[in-house]
Residue frames as a rotation matrix with the C-alpha (Angstrom) as fourth column:
UNK 1
0.036 0.191 0.981 -13.42
0.441 0.878 -0.187 -11.01
-0.897 0.439 -0.053 11.51
UNK 2
-0.856 -0.330 -0.397 -12.68
-0.241 -0.425 0.872 -10.43
-0.457 0.843 0.285 7.85
UNK 3
0.173 0.946 0.273 -15.89
0.225 0.232 -0.946 -10.03
-0.959 0.225 -0.172 5.92
UNK 4
-0.898 -0.440 -0.018 -16.03
0.059 -0.161 0.985 -10.24
-0.436 0.884 0.171 2.09
UNK 5
0.307 0.945 0.115 -18.80
0.396 -0.016 -0.918 -8.82
-0.866 0.327 -0.379 -0.01
UNK 6
0.950 0.228 0.212 -18.41
0.262 -0.218 -0.940 -8.61
-0.168 0.949 -0.267 -3.78
UNK 7
0.291 -0.939 0.183 -14.60
0.762 0.112 -0.638 -8.61
0.578 0.325 0.748 -3.54
UNK 8
0.248 -0.209 0.946 -14.61
-0.352 -0.929 -0.113 -5.88
0.902 -0.305 -0.304 -0.91
UNK 9
0.060 -0.229 -0.971 -12.87
0.777 0.621 -0.099 -6.30
0.626 -0.749 0.216 2.44
UNK 10
0.422 0.086 0.902 -13.17
-0.477 -0.825 0.302 -4.42
0.771 -0.558 -0.307 5.73
UNK 11
-0.107 -0.629 -0.770 -10.69
0.466 0.653 -0.598 -5.33
0.878 -0.422 0.223 8.38
UNK 12
0.810 0.358 -0.465 -10.73
0.559 -0.231 0.797 -4.77
0.178 -0.905 -0.387 12.12
UNK 13
0.908 -0.399 0.128 -8.39
-0.411 -0.907 0.091 -2.30
0.080 -0.136 -0.988 13.74
UNK 14
0.098 -0.890 0.445 -5.61
-0.569 0.317 0.759 -4.93
-0.817 -0.328 -0.475 14.34
UNK 15
0.030 -0.174 -0.984 -4.02
-0.958 0.275 -0.078 -6.51
0.285 0.945 -0.158 11.28
UNK 16
0.676 0.260 0.689 -4.50
-0.464 0.877 0.125 -10.26
-0.572 -0.405 0.714 11.13
UNK 17
-0.526 -0.849 0.057 -1.95
-0.557 0.395 0.731 -12.84
-0.642 0.353 -0.680 10.01
UNK 18
-0.068 0.527 -0.847 -2.95
-0.950 0.226 0.216 -14.78
0.305 0.819 0.485 6.92
UNK 19
0.314 0.247 0.917 -4.40
-0.706 0.707 0.052 -18.05
-0.635 -0.663 0.396 8.18
UNK 20
0.991 0.136 0.010 -3.56
-0.095 0.743 -0.662 -19.89
-0.097 0.655 0.749 5.02
UNK 21
0.343 -0.939 -0.035 0.15
0.101 0.074 -0.992 -19.12
0.934 0.337 0.120 5.45
UNK 22
0.980 0.151 -0.126 0.94
0.133 -0.036 0.990 -19.87
0.145 -0.988 -0.056 9.08
UNK 23
0.309 -0.946 -0.102 4.66
0.950 0.312 -0.017 -19.79
0.048 -0.091 0.995 8.46
UNK 24
-0.243 -0.332 0.911 4.55
0.513 -0.842 -0.170 -16.09
0.823 0.426 0.375 7.84
UNK 25
-0.379 0.153 -0.913 4.71
0.856 -0.318 -0.408 -13.97
-0.353 -0.936 -0.010 11.00
UNK 26
0.699 0.611 0.373 2.39
0.686 -0.720 -0.105 -10.88
0.204 0.329 -0.922 10.81
UNK 27
-0.291 -0.731 0.617 4.34
0.473 -0.671 -0.571 -7.64
0.832 0.126 0.541 10.54
UNK 28
0.341 0.340 -0.876 4.56
0.938 -0.069 0.339 -5.74
0.054 -0.938 -0.343 13.87
UNK 29
0.795 0.042 0.605 4.73
0.070 -0.997 -0.022 -2.07
0.602 0.060 -0.796 14.60
UNK 30
0.684 -0.587 0.433 8.13
-0.709 -0.397 0.582 -1.09
-0.169 -0.706 -0.688 16.02
UNK 31
0.421 -0.560 0.714 9.72
0.164 0.821 0.547 -4.24
-0.892 -0.113 0.438 14.69
UNK 32
-0.695 -0.670 -0.262 11.88
-0.185 -0.186 0.965 -4.68
-0.695 0.719 0.005 11.60
UNK 33
0.370 0.778 -0.509 9.74
-0.778 -0.040 -0.627 -4.45
-0.508 0.628 0.590 8.39
UNK 34
0.590 -0.059 0.805 9.86
0.240 0.965 -0.105 -7.71
-0.771 0.256 0.583 6.36
UNK 35
-0.316 -0.761 -0.567 12.73
-0.438 -0.413 0.799 -7.54
-0.842 0.500 -0.203 3.99
UNK 36
0.578 0.590 0.564 12.11
0.289 0.498 -0.818 -8.10
-0.763 0.635 0.117 0.33
UNK 37
-0.676 -0.614 -0.407 13.46
-0.181 -0.397 0.900 -7.93
-0.714 0.682 0.157 -3.17
UNK 38
0.284 0.866 0.412 11.02
0.445 0.261 -0.856 -7.39
-0.849 0.427 -0.312 -6.01
UNK 39
-0.676 -0.385 0.628 11.02
0.715 -0.139 0.685 -6.34
-0.176 0.912 0.369 -9.71
UNK 40
-0.274 0.586 -0.763 9.49
-0.039 -0.799 -0.600 -3.04
-0.961 -0.134 0.242 -10.78
UNK 41
0.648 0.727 0.226 7.53
0.215 0.110 -0.970 -2.20
-0.730 0.678 -0.085 -13.92
UNK 42
0.675 -0.494 -0.548 10.84
-0.737 -0.449 -0.505 -1.33
0.004 0.745 -0.667 -15.75
UNK 43
0.781 -0.347 -0.520 12.50
0.161 0.915 -0.369 -4.68
0.604 0.204 0.770 -14.88
UNK 44
-0.187 -0.870 0.456 14.75
-0.468 -0.329 -0.820 -3.16
0.864 -0.367 -0.346 -12.21
UNK 45
0.042 0.078 -0.996 15.38
0.678 0.730 0.086 -4.85
0.734 -0.679 -0.023 -8.86
UNK 46
0.043 0.141 0.989 14.23
-0.524 -0.840 0.143 -3.07
0.851 -0.524 0.037 -5.79
UNK 47
-0.113 -0.094 -0.989 15.18
0.651 0.745 -0.145 -4.23
0.751 -0.660 -0.023 -2.31
UNK 48
0.899 0.415 0.139 14.14
0.149 -0.589 0.794 -2.78
0.412 -0.693 -0.592 1.07
UNK 49
0.493 -0.794 -0.357 17.69
0.787 0.232 0.571 -3.34
-0.371 -0.562 0.739 2.31
UNK 50
-0.364 -0.659 0.658 19.00
0.913 -0.392 0.112 -0.94
0.184 0.642 0.745 -0.35
UNK 51
0.133 0.549 0.825 16.53
0.287 -0.819 0.498 1.74
0.949 0.170 -0.266 0.75
UNK 52
0.298 -0.135 -0.945 17.85
0.952 -0.029 0.304 1.85
-0.069 -0.990 0.120 4.42
UNK 53
-0.733 -0.496 -0.465 18.16
0.534 -0.844 0.057 5.51
-0.421 -0.207 0.883 5.37
UNK 54
-0.855 0.501 0.138 14.91
-0.267 -0.651 0.711 6.46
0.446 0.571 0.690 3.57
UNK 55
-0.378 0.874 0.304 11.36
-0.440 0.119 -0.890 6.64
-0.814 -0.471 0.340 4.62
UNK 56
-0.988 0.021 -0.152 9.61
-0.116 0.546 0.830 4.02
0.101 0.837 -0.537 2.57
UNK 57
-0.175 0.981 0.083 5.80
-0.763 -0.082 -0.641 3.93
-0.622 -0.175 0.763 1.71
UNK 58
-0.977 0.101 0.186 4.19
0.186 0.831 0.524 0.66
-0.102 0.547 -0.831 0.39
UNK 59
-0.330 0.922 -0.204 0.82
-0.730 -0.386 -0.564 1.24
-0.598 -0.037 0.800 -1.25
UNK 60
-0.732 0.137 0.668 -1.14
0.359 0.910 0.206 -1.75
-0.579 0.390 -0.715 -2.45
UNK 61
-0.423 0.520 -0.742 -3.09
-0.668 -0.732 -0.132 -0.82
-0.612 0.440 0.657 -5.56
UNK 62
-0.546 0.393 0.740 -5.50
0.682 0.722 0.119 -2.26
-0.487 0.569 -0.662 -8.16
UNK 63
-0.965 0.089 -0.245 -6.77
-0.183 -0.901 0.394 0.04
-0.185 0.425 0.886 -10.86
UNK 64
-0.568 0.788 -0.237 -10.01
0.075 0.337 0.939 -1.88
0.820 0.515 -0.250 -11.26
UNK 65
-0.372 0.381 -0.846 -11.01
0.919 0.279 -0.278 -1.34
0.130 -0.882 -0.454 -7.54
UNK 66
0.334 0.604 0.724 -13.47
0.559 -0.745 0.364 1.46
0.759 0.283 -0.586 -7.02
UNK 67
0.889 -0.067 -0.453 -11.90
0.387 -0.422 0.820 2.42
-0.246 -0.904 -0.349 -3.66
UNK 68
-0.186 -0.983 0.002 -8.59
0.738 -0.138 0.661 2.93
-0.649 0.125 0.750 -5.39
UNK 69
-0.255 0.173 0.951 -10.22
0.871 -0.386 0.303 4.74
0.419 0.906 -0.052 -8.22
UNK 70
0.773 0.632 -0.053 -11.69
0.592 -0.690 0.416 7.27
0.227 -0.353 -0.908 -5.84
UNK 71
0.412 -0.744 -0.526 -8.17
0.423 -0.355 0.834 8.26
-0.807 -0.566 0.168 -4.77
UNK 72
-0.554 -0.727 0.405 -6.80
0.621 -0.037 0.783 8.50
-0.555 0.685 0.472 -8.19
UNK 73
0.088 0.686 0.722 -9.88
0.929 -0.317 0.188 10.26
0.358 0.655 -0.665 -9.77
UNK 74
0.917 0.350 -0.191 -9.52
0.398 -0.816 0.419 12.99
-0.010 -0.460 -0.888 -7.29
UNK 75
0.400 -0.856 0.327 -5.74
-0.046 -0.375 -0.926 13.29
0.915 0.355 -0.189 -7.64
UNK 76
0.820 -0.004 0.572 -5.40
-0.564 -0.175 0.807 12.54
0.097 -0.985 -0.146 -3.92
UNK 77
0.807 -0.551 0.212 -3.08
0.405 0.778 0.480 9.61
-0.429 -0.302 0.851 -4.15
UNK 78
0.430 -0.654 0.622 -0.99
0.725 -0.161 -0.670 11.29
0.538 0.739 0.405 -6.74
UNK 79
0.528 -0.173 0.831 -0.66
-0.304 -0.953 -0.005 14.39
0.793 -0.250 -0.556 -4.48
UNK 80
0.893 -0.135 0.429 0.30
-0.381 0.281 0.881 12.28
-0.239 -0.950 0.199 -1.52
UNK 81
0.646 -0.686 0.335 2.98
0.752 0.648 -0.120 10.47
-0.135 0.329 0.934 -3.63
UNK 82
0.376 -0.533 0.758 4.35
0.492 -0.578 -0.651 13.81
0.785 0.618 0.045 -4.72
UNK 83
0.606 -0.095 0.790 4.40
-0.586 -0.724 0.363 15.36
0.538 -0.683 -0.494 -1.22
UNK 84
0.907 -0.293 0.302 6.10
-0.055 0.630 0.775 12.41
-0.417 -0.720 0.555 0.19
UNK 85
0.450 -0.767 0.457 8.78
0.893 0.397 -0.213 11.89
-0.018 0.504 0.864 -2.49
UNK 86
0.561 -0.218 0.798 9.47
0.148 -0.922 -0.357 15.66
0.814 0.318 -0.485 -2.47
UNK 87
0.614 -0.377 0.693 10.69
-0.782 -0.409 0.471 15.30
0.106 -0.831 -0.546 1.03
UNK 88
-0.365 -0.909 -0.201 12.90
-0.903 0.398 -0.161 12.29
0.227 0.122 -0.966 0.18
UNK 89
0.023 0.400 0.916 10.56
-0.514 0.791 -0.333 9.36
-0.858 -0.463 0.224 0.82
UNK 90
-0.896 -0.267 -0.355 10.46
-0.441 0.440 0.782 6.41
-0.053 0.858 -0.512 -1.51
UNK 91
0.004 0.986 0.166 6.96
-0.790 0.105 -0.604 5.47
-0.613 -0.129 0.779 -2.69
UNK 92
-0.958 -0.278 -0.070 6.40
-0.273 0.810 0.519 1.87
-0.087 0.516 -0.852 -3.83
UNK 93
0.119 0.989 -0.092 3.09
-0.952 0.087 -0.294 1.10
-0.283 0.123 0.951 -5.35
UNK 94
-0.825 -0.415 0.385 2.62
-0.377 0.910 0.172 -2.68
-0.422 -0.003 -0.907 -5.28
UNK 95
0.100 0.862 -0.497 0.35
-0.985 0.155 0.070 -4.75
0.137 0.482 0.865 -7.62
UNK 96
-0.730 -0.386 0.564 -0.22
-0.537 0.835 -0.123 -8.13
-0.423 -0.392 -0.817 -6.21
UNK 97
0.445 0.889 -0.106 -3.19
-0.723 0.287 -0.628 -9.09
-0.528 0.356 0.771 -8.49
UNK 98
-0.234 -0.454 0.860 -2.58
0.109 0.866 0.487 -12.51
-0.966 0.208 -0.153 -10.12
UNK 99
-0.950 -0.073 -0.303 -2.70
-0.293 -0.116 0.949 -13.08
-0.105 0.991 0.089 -13.85
UNK 100
-0.590 0.797 -0.128 -6.31
0.442 0.452 0.775 -13.14
0.675 0.400 -0.619 -15.02
UNK 101
-0.020 0.592 -0.806 -7.54
0.990 -0.100 -0.098 -11.34
-0.139 -0.800 -0.584 -11.94
UNK 102
0.841 0.358 0.405 -8.85
0.406 -0.913 -0.037 -7.75
0.357 0.196 -0.913 -11.60
UNK 103
0.880 -0.466 -0.094 -5.99
-0.342 -0.758 0.556 -5.28
-0.330 -0.457 -0.826 -11.44
UNK 104
0.476 -0.763 0.437 -3.34
0.552 0.646 0.527 -7.53
-0.685 -0.009 0.729 -12.93
UNK 105
0.937 -0.163 -0.309 -0.67
-0.313 -0.783 -0.537 -5.61
-0.154 0.600 -0.785 -14.74
UNK 106
0.471 -0.853 0.226 2.56
0.882 0.464 -0.084 -6.38
-0.033 0.238 0.971 -16.50
UNK 107
-0.354 -0.706 -0.613 5.31
0.705 -0.633 0.321 -3.80
-0.614 -0.319 0.722 -16.79
UNK 108
-0.874 0.072 0.481 3.91
0.355 -0.582 0.732 -2.10
0.333 0.810 0.482 -19.87
UNK 109
0.111 0.976 0.189 0.39
0.524 -0.219 0.823 -1.78
0.844 0.008 -0.536 -18.51
UNK 110
0.325 -0.086 -0.942 1.73
0.921 -0.199 0.336 -0.64
-0.217 -0.976 0.015 -15.10
UNK 111
-0.690 -0.647 -0.324 3.68
0.535 -0.758 0.375 2.14
-0.488 0.085 0.869 -16.76
UNK 112
-0.637 0.554 0.536 0.72
0.352 -0.410 0.842 3.07
0.686 0.724 0.066 -18.92
UNK 113
0.401 0.761 -0.510 -1.37
0.782 0.005 0.623 3.37
0.477 -0.649 -0.593 -15.69
UNK 114
-0.086 -0.554 -0.828 1.23
0.845 -0.481 0.234 5.51
-0.528 -0.680 0.509 -14.04
UNK 115
-0.947 -0.281 0.153 1.28
0.314 -0.719 0.620 7.91
-0.064 0.635 0.770 -17.12
UNK 116
-0.402 0.834 0.379 -2.54
0.380 -0.224 0.897 7.97
0.833 0.504 -0.227 -17.65
UNK 117
0.582 0.648 -0.491 -3.24
0.722 -0.134 0.679 8.69
0.374 -0.750 -0.546 -13.97
UNK 118
0.327 -0.585 0.742 -0.41
-0.136 -0.806 -0.576 11.06
0.935 0.087 -0.343 -13.72
UNK 119
0.975 -0.048 -0.219 0.75
0.220 0.382 0.898 9.05
0.041 -0.923 0.383 -10.65
UNK 120
0.422 -0.847 0.325 4.24
-0.635 -0.531 -0.561 9.75
0.647 0.030 -0.762 -9.06
UNK 121
0.958 -0.197 0.208 5.41
-0.025 0.666 0.746 6.53
-0.285 -0.720 0.633 -7.34
UNK 122
0.162 -0.974 -0.158 9.08
-0.816 -0.222 0.533 5.94
-0.554 0.042 -0.831 -7.22
UNK 123
-0.921 -0.271 -0.280 8.63
-0.380 0.784 0.490 2.43
0.087 0.558 -0.825 -8.39
UNK 124
0.374 0.927 0.018 5.65
-0.927 0.374 0.018 0.19
0.010 -0.023 1.000 -9.23
UNK 125
-0.700 -0.587 0.406 6.49
-0.624 0.779 0.050 -3.31
-0.346 -0.219 -0.912 -7.93
UNK 126
0.102 0.714 -0.693 5.00
-0.844 0.431 0.320 -6.24
0.527 0.552 0.646 -9.76
UNK 127
-0.660 -0.188 0.728 3.94
-0.686 0.545 -0.482 -9.03
-0.306 -0.817 -0.489 -7.43
UNK 128
-0.123 0.763 -0.635 1.93
-0.869 0.227 0.440 -11.49
0.480 0.605 0.635 -9.52
UNK 129
-0.371 -0.108 -0.922 2.77
0.230 0.951 -0.204 -14.47
0.900 -0.288 -0.328 -7.30
UNK 130
0.640 0.718 0.275 1.58
-0.086 -0.289 0.953 -12.55
0.764 -0.634 -0.123 -4.21
UNK 131
0.103 -0.704 -0.703 4.86
0.776 0.499 -0.386 -13.13
0.622 -0.506 0.598 -2.42
UNK 132
-0.801 -0.494 0.338 5.31
0.237 -0.780 -0.579 -9.54
0.550 -0.384 0.742 -1.28
UNK 133
-0.095 0.890 0.445 1.60
-0.612 -0.405 0.679 -9.14
0.785 -0.208 0.583 -0.40
UNK 134
0.658 0.368 -0.657 1.56
0.203 0.754 0.625 -12.18
0.725 -0.544 0.421 1.75
UNK 135
-0.324 -0.879 -0.349 4.89
0.696 0.029 -0.718 -11.17
0.641 -0.475 0.603 3.43
UNK 136
-0.952 -0.092 0.293 3.15
-0.082 -0.844 -0.530 -7.98
0.296 -0.528 0.796 4.69
UNK 137
-0.615 0.773 -0.156 -0.32
0.672 0.409 -0.617 -9.34
-0.413 -0.485 -0.771 5.08
UNK 138
-0.857 0.313 -0.410 -1.77
-0.422 -0.882 0.210 -6.99
-0.296 0.353 0.888 2.62
UNK 139
-0.570 0.735 0.368 -5.50
0.574 0.676 -0.462 -7.65
-0.588 -0.052 -0.807 2.31
UNK 140
0.479 0.878 -0.029 -7.05
0.619 -0.361 -0.698 -4.59
-0.623 0.316 -0.716 0.60
UNK 141
-0.617 -0.636 0.463 -6.46
0.786 -0.516 0.340 -2.04
0.023 0.574 0.819 -2.00
UNK 142
0.123 -0.971 0.204 -5.51
-0.344 -0.235 -0.909 0.44
0.931 0.041 -0.362 -0.97
UNK 143
0.901 -0.117 -0.418 -3.51
0.430 0.376 0.821 -0.81
0.061 -0.919 0.389 2.02
UNK 144
0.550 -0.658 0.514 -0.57
-0.298 -0.729 -0.616 1.44
0.780 0.186 -0.597 3.24
UNK 145
0.689 -0.514 -0.510 2.57
0.718 0.391 0.576 0.55
-0.096 -0.763 0.639 5.25
UNK 146
0.765 -0.484 0.426 5.16
-0.290 -0.848 -0.443 3.13
0.576 0.215 -0.789 6.24
UNK 147
0.672 -0.635 -0.381 8.70
0.724 0.671 0.160 2.17
0.154 -0.383 0.911 7.13
UNK 148
0.856 -0.391 -0.339 11.26
-0.148 -0.813 0.562 4.42
-0.496 -0.431 -0.754 8.98
UNK 149
0.576 -0.732 -0.365 14.72
-0.701 -0.213 -0.680 5.17
0.420 0.648 -0.636 7.72
UNK 150
-0.316 -0.665 0.677 15.99
-0.910 0.415 -0.017 2.54
-0.269 -0.621 -0.736 10.26
UNK 151
-0.695 0.093 -0.713 13.82
-0.403 0.771 0.494 -0.14
0.595 0.630 -0.498 8.68
UNK 152
-0.904 0.427 -0.022 11.18
0.240 0.464 -0.853 -0.39
-0.354 -0.776 -0.522 11.35
UNK 153
-0.446 0.808 0.385 7.51
0.659 0.005 0.752 -0.54
0.606 0.589 -0.535 10.60
UNK 154
-0.991 0.001 -0.131 5.76
0.089 -0.729 -0.679 2.61
-0.096 -0.685 0.722 11.81
UNK 155
-0.284 0.928 -0.242 2.29
-0.777 -0.371 -0.509 2.53
-0.562 0.044 0.826 10.28
UNK 156
-0.987 0.162 -0.013 0.01
0.090 0.611 0.786 -0.06
0.135 0.775 -0.618 8.62
UNK 157
-0.407 0.907 -0.106 -3.59
0.444 0.095 -0.891 0.36
-0.798 -0.410 -0.442 7.72
UNK 158
0.399 0.784 0.475 -5.99
0.843 -0.111 -0.526 2.47
-0.360 0.610 -0.705 5.77
UNK 159
-0.455 -0.496 0.739 -5.30
0.741 -0.671 0.006 5.45
0.493 0.551 0.673 3.57
UNK 160
-0.674 0.306 0.672 -8.00
-0.476 -0.876 -0.078 7.32
0.565 -0.373 0.736 5.50
UNK 161
-0.903 0.294 0.314 -10.90
-0.197 0.366 -0.910 6.78
-0.382 -0.883 -0.272 7.92
UNK 162
0.002 0.995 -0.096 -14.05
-0.676 -0.069 -0.734 6.66
-0.737 0.066 0.673 5.65
UNK 163
-0.771 -0.303 0.560 -14.61
0.104 0.807 0.581 3.40
-0.628 0.507 -0.591 3.85
UNK 164
0.477 0.870 -0.126 -16.46
0.100 -0.196 -0.975 4.67
-0.873 0.452 -0.181 0.87
UNK 165
-0.178 -0.422 0.889 -15.99
0.935 0.210 0.287 5.09
-0.308 0.882 0.357 -2.97
UNK 166
0.784 0.584 0.209 -17.23
0.618 -0.766 -0.178 8.66
0.057 0.269 -0.961 -2.84
UNK 167
-0.160 -0.855 0.493 -14.64
0.700 -0.451 -0.554 11.29
0.696 0.256 0.670 -3.86
UNK 168
0.278 0.319 0.906 -16.40
-0.304 -0.865 0.398 13.90
0.911 -0.386 -0.144 -1.57
UNK 169
0.959 0.142 -0.244 -15.51
0.169 0.404 0.899 11.77
0.227 -0.904 0.364 1.49
UNK 170
0.189 -0.980 -0.064 -11.77
0.813 0.193 -0.550 12.39
0.551 0.051 0.833 1.04
UNK 171
-0.388 -0.265 0.883 -12.04
-0.114 -0.937 -0.331 15.92
0.915 -0.229 0.333 2.46
UNK 172
0.466 0.591 0.658 -14.15
-0.709 -0.196 0.678 14.72
0.529 -0.782 0.328 5.46
UNK 173
0.834 -0.027 -0.550 -12.04
0.226 0.928 0.297 11.75
0.502 -0.372 0.780 6.31
UNK 174
0.695 -0.711 0.104 -9.11
-0.444 -0.311 0.841 11.64
-0.566 -0.631 -0.531 8.80
UNK 175
0.699 -0.478 -0.531 -6.06
-0.549 0.117 -0.828 11.34
0.458 0.870 -0.180 6.62
UNK 176
0.906 -0.317 0.281 -4.32
-0.052 0.574 0.817 8.34
-0.421 -0.755 0.504 8.41
UNK 177
0.620 -0.680 0.392 -1.69
0.784 0.556 -0.276 7.76
-0.030 0.478 0.878 5.83
UNK 178
0.374 -0.419 0.828 -0.72
0.234 -0.821 -0.521 11.29
0.898 0.388 -0.209 5.33
UNK 179
0.791 -0.098 0.604 -0.47
-0.569 -0.482 0.666 11.82
0.226 -0.870 -0.438 9.05
UNK 180
0.858 -0.443 0.261 1.74
0.219 0.774 0.594 8.76
-0.465 -0.453 0.761 9.41
UNK 181
0.376 -0.709 0.596 4.08
0.858 0.023 -0.513 9.63
0.350 0.705 0.617 6.50
UNK 182
0.470 -0.248 0.847 4.42
-0.122 -0.969 -0.216 13.22
0.874 -0.002 -0.486 7.83
UNK 183
0.898 -0.137 0.419 5.14
-0.426 -0.026 0.905 12.13
-0.113 -0.990 -0.082 11.29
UNK 184
0.719 -0.631 0.291 7.89
0.581 0.776 0.245 9.72
-0.380 -0.007 0.925 10.11
UNK 185
0.268 -0.594 0.758 9.43
0.708 -0.413 -0.573 12.25
0.653 0.691 0.310 7.82
UNK 186
0.561 0.059 0.826 9.36
-0.348 -0.889 0.299 14.65
0.752 -0.455 -0.478 10.79
UNK 187
-0.491 -0.698 -0.521 10.94
0.050 0.575 -0.817 12.16
0.870 -0.427 -0.248 12.98
UNK 188
-0.475 0.482 0.736 7.98
-0.872 -0.372 -0.319 12.23
0.120 -0.793 0.598 15.27
UNK 189
-0.820 0.230 0.524 6.02
0.020 0.926 -0.376 9.33
-0.572 -0.298 -0.764 16.80
UNK 190
-0.706 0.695 -0.134 3.01
-0.134 0.056 0.989 8.19
0.695 0.717 0.054 14.71
UNK 191
-0.585 0.517 0.625 -0.07
-0.810 -0.335 -0.481 8.93
-0.040 -0.788 0.615 16.64
UNK 192
0.516 0.755 0.404 -2.11
-0.631 0.654 -0.417 6.01
-0.579 -0.040 0.814 15.13
UNK 193
-0.469 -0.876 -0.110 0.15
-0.748 0.327 0.578 3.19
-0.471 0.353 -0.809 14.11
UNK 194
-0.934 0.262 0.242 -2.47
0.341 0.856 0.388 0.62
-0.105 0.445 -0.889 13.14
UNK 195
-0.420 0.857 -0.298 -5.83
-0.699 -0.515 -0.497 1.56
-0.579 0.000 0.815 11.52
UNK 196
0.147 0.560 0.816 -8.50
0.225 0.784 -0.579 -0.40
-0.963 0.269 -0.010 9.71
UNK 197
-0.913 -0.318 -0.257 -7.75
-0.206 -0.185 0.961 -0.90
-0.353 0.930 0.103 5.94
UNK 198
0.175 0.966 0.192 -10.68
0.022 0.191 -0.981 -0.91
-0.984 0.176 0.012 3.66
UNK 199
-0.240 -0.146 -0.960 -11.26
-0.908 -0.316 0.275 -1.48
-0.343 0.937 -0.057 -0.04
UNK 200
0.710 0.295 -0.640 -11.29
-0.593 0.740 -0.316 -4.43
0.380 0.604 0.701 -2.52
UNK 201
0.716 -0.472 0.515 -9.63
0.010 0.745 0.668 -7.71
-0.698 -0.473 0.538 -1.42
UNK 202
-0.218 -0.887 -0.408 -6.23
-0.794 -0.081 0.602 -8.22
-0.567 0.455 -0.687 -2.89
UNK 203
0.737 0.579 -0.347 -6.65
-0.667 0.545 -0.508 -10.47
-0.106 0.606 0.788 -5.89
UNK 204
-0.255 -0.881 0.400 -4.14
-0.781 0.431 0.452 -13.10
-0.570 -0.197 -0.798 -5.03
UNK 205
-0.497 -0.051 -0.867 -3.68
-0.644 0.690 0.329 -16.28
0.581 0.722 -0.375 -6.99
UNK 206
0.606 0.769 0.201 -6.01
-0.732 0.441 0.520 -19.06
0.311 -0.463 0.830 -5.78
C-alpha cells in the first residue's frame, strides 16, 4: 500500500501501476523501457530511441525534497552522475513537479540548480505535465530507473536502502542504484532489479 505522510511516500518492493491512469501499463523489468521524447532545460529534444546503444539512467528529482537534498548536500548524487557518465552512460534528471508545486523548475531555474549543486547530469528533462513521470510510474523523489543499451529496463527503485534524510546514512545504506548502474555498465545481471523507492511524492498536477 502506498502511504503518504506530509508529502512523503514509501512504496513496497514491487512497483505499482498508477490507479488513476489504467491505460498506462506499469514498466516491467526485462521488457522494453517505455519510449519517450522530452525537452531538456536548454530546449533540446531528447528521445530514448536516439539513445539506443547507451546505458540510460533516469533520476526523478525535486530540489525542495529533503530526501533529494540529502544526496546533493553530501555530493553523493553528483558523484554517482559523474561516475556513470565517465563510463559512457547518459544521465537524465527528470523534474515532474507541476507549476506552482514544490520542485517545479523552468529551464533557467533547472540550469541554475545544476550549477549551484555542481551536478553533472547529461540532460535535465522538464516534465511539468507529468507525462514522462506517469509513463514510468515514478512516485518519489528520488526514484531511479536504469535502461540497458538494448533498451530494456534493468532496474527500478530506490537510490539506496535507508529511507532517511540523514546524510550520515548514505555510507551505511546498501547502494542499490550504484550497484545496478555498475552491473549494467559491466554487462552483468543486476542482482536486485526492483527495490523500494522512498522520498517525497512526485508533485504531479492535480
